[in-house]
C-alpha positions, 0 to 999 in steps of 0.5 A: 523561549531561549534567551541569548545574551551577547556581550559587546566589548566596546574597547576591543570592538569585538562581539563575543558570544557567551554560552547560553542556556536553553531554558524552558518553563516547566509548563511549556517544556519541549524537551520533557522526558516521557520516562520520568518527566524531568526537565532537560537542559541543553547548552550551545555556544554561539559561534563556538565549537563543541567541547567534551561531554562535561561542558568545559569552558570552550563550549558544550553539548547535552549528550555523551558518548554513551548516548551515541552508543545506546542510539546505535544499539537502538537503531540496530534493534529496530532493523533486526526487529523488522527483519524478524517480524517479516520472517514471522509473516507480519509487517515490519512495523509490528517489529518496530513498535514492539522494539520501541515498547521494549527499549523505550522509556516505559520499560527498559528506558535505554533510549537517550533523548526520547523527545528528540527521537520522537521529533525525528519520527514526526519528520518521518511521518511527514515524509511518508505522507508526502510519498503518499501524495506522490504515489497517487495514480490519478489515471487509475482512480479515473479508470476505477471510478465509482467503485473505488470511491464507494469502497473508500467511502463505505470502508471509512464511514462504516467503521467510523460509525461502528467505532463511535457507536461501540464506544458510546455503548461502554459510556464514552461521550460523543467526542471520545467516541468520534475519536475512536471511530476515526482511529478505526477508519483508515486502511494501511495501503502499504500492508495490502500492497506488500501482500498483493505484490507477493501474491502476484495480483498487484496489477490485477483488476481487483488489485488495482481497485484495492490500491485506488480505494486505499489511496482515496481512503488515505485522503478521507483519513487526512480530512478526519484528522483535521477534525480532531482539533475542532473536537477540543472546543466543538462548535458548528463552525469549528467542525465544518471549517476543516471539512470545507477547507480540506475539500477546497484544497483537495479539489483546487490542488488536485485540479492543478495536479491534473491540468496545471502541473503537466502544462507547466512541466512541458514549458519549463522542463526542456529548459533544465539540463537533463542531468539536473532535472531530478534534483530540480523537481525534488527541490520543487517538491520540498519547497511546495511542502514548506509552503503548503504545510504552514498554509494548511495548518494556519487555515485550520487543517492538518499539517499532514494534509499540506504535506500530502498536497505537496506530493499530489502536485508532482504525482504526474511527473516521472522525474520527481518519482525517480529522484524520490526513489533513488535519493529519499526512499531509503532515508525515509524508511529509516525515518518511518521506522523511527516514527513507529518505534518512538512517536507511537511506541513511546506513548504506549503504556506497556504495563497497562496494555494487557490489563483485563479492561483494556483487552476487553475494550480493545476486543469491542473496538475490533468488531468495527473491522466488519465494516472494512471486510464487507467492502468486498461487496463492491467488486464487479462482477461479484464472486466470493473469492474477490469479496474476501480479497478486497475485504481482507485487503482493506481490513488492516488498520495501519499507519494513519490509525497510529497517527490519529490515536497518537494525535488524539492522545497528545491533544488530551482527547482520549486517555491512556486506557482508550489509547492503549485499547485502540493501539491493541486493536490496530496491532491485532488487525495488522497481524491478522489482516495480511494473514487472512489476505494471503489465505484468501489469495491462495483460495482464489488462485486454487479455484481459478486453476481448478476451473481453468484446467479440468477440461484441458486435462482431457484434451492433453491426455487425448492428444498424447494417447493419439500421438502414441498410436493407441486406439480411442479410449473413449475420452471425450475431447472438449478443448476450452478456448482461452485468449490472451488479449493485450490492449493499449488505448488512451485510458479515457473515463469509462473505457475500461468499464466498456471493455469488461462489459463487452467481453462479458456480453458482446463476446460471451467470454469470462475474464480469468485474470487482468493486469493494468499498466501505465505506458507511454506508447503511441497508442495511449497511456494504458495497457490492459492484459486480459485472459478470457475464456470463451463460454461457447466456443471450443476448438477440436484437435484436428486440422480445422482448429487453426482456421476456426481459431483465426476466424474467432480471434478476428471477431474478438479483435474487432469487438474489443477495438470497436468498444474502445474507440471509433477510430480503430487506429487509436487502439492496438489489440494483440491476441494470442491463444493462452494455455493453462499454467497447470500443464506441467503439473498435469504432465507429471500426473499423467506420466504413468498413463502416457508411459503405459503404466496406467493403461493396458498397452496394445500388443502391437505396441509391446512387440514394436518396443521389444523389437526396438530394444533387441535391435539396440542391443544388437547394435551395441554388440 
């Protein structure tokens, strides 16, 4: 501990502070350089002021101007490495980790005060976990229900079991094997979210299922993280205690977030002036974290679980979300950047990372990713494209995998070789996972476009030919019927499932796409936009089409409103006819035919065109 000496001048009646030395015993060094293991000393003055870097008699500090310069270089390198990584199609955290490895104490060693950077990285991790708690969408989890839970549990426990078993095959004891399995259990929700947003499927039904499952996956990861401390001296009580404590805290605080916090906010928020509400709610979130982090830590759980629970308390409040995004988000991104580039990267022994035995061990651990990919079997209704959509979205190990591996290394639960093998497997997954997810989304989109537009092409071609006065070419018109349905309702448990089931069995329609949004409309809190294809009903291209459309759309309206509520006034349903996005491309493909280049033009049409051209020429003269 630091020893502060204060001398009191009895004659002058003045207390003067002497320069103190922050001395740390070698065995308990808190500022121990990871590069050379030397003991760092820092000086500070009680009530004094900073002197120069050489420490004159007026005060001192333990960093120089060169340290500041290299710190600025390091931050710039982190930013540019993230940009380059994204340009190459990889998540930006890959660039951050690589920059930290290259510039950190294990290679170039140009980063000053590495332990201080790692401390700030740990703060960035806590901010990331706090945001994860704020971003929990309780309504979406409620709507997705058992399938989201199944994907999260299956996608965590199967890789956990596979990682533990694979580690046991090569001679690890059960504690080390369990650590390896825990590293391979979490899913990176951030990586999957970015890829789905870029592919335009974030608000689709399957996209929302992935997000709900990934959030639950993070909660499971935090519970598993609490178990690491128990593995140092495993007993039945020590192993069960973190699980029971975490479960009790999640249920208790989760219930408060759902039922208690909204009621408190309805009482107290009106009393706070509107300009100050965001700051008050943000301050309340920070205070909750300051209280819950030590409480959970000293009760035997992970301090990160306490951070998550603090965010969970305020996940239903829009003011907190608004304040977080506008005041904290950018700061947090830099802090998270520091976490991956220092707390994680500085611990990676780069000279050993690509050793033959490390690569072989990492390849064996990577087999556990199969447990992530097969989570796609829980999609409903099942199809091979959504199977790979969900499977590859859940396949990237990310933030929490690094957290678990780093925590286990610092607690001496695994050695450097095992840590390197785990990190290498995680890095490969966050490179290949997004790439395979992009390919899966492209295949899914192509399949949907091809199957939605084959018969439409015939109808459009027939309509264009008829408009030009050509005789019947023998093309059979089968114009498919699509509905764009927008539904707003309360979002009670089971309603979304009933809606999908009724569209399938009651209306005999197949859903093409789905978007789910949260709203604050008079009808309810959930809006679902559906594109449905009628399996049996088609519309002719003659005058009777409008009457048939009106009759069928009223039937669809009645069935959808009835399956959501007995009170039709509690549900709003809008229905429009939907046409394929591929029509513009079809226009180009059929341009040659429509203009007569692909079909023999009737003589009458040719003569009429010649007469028009001659008349236009005469008028010009």
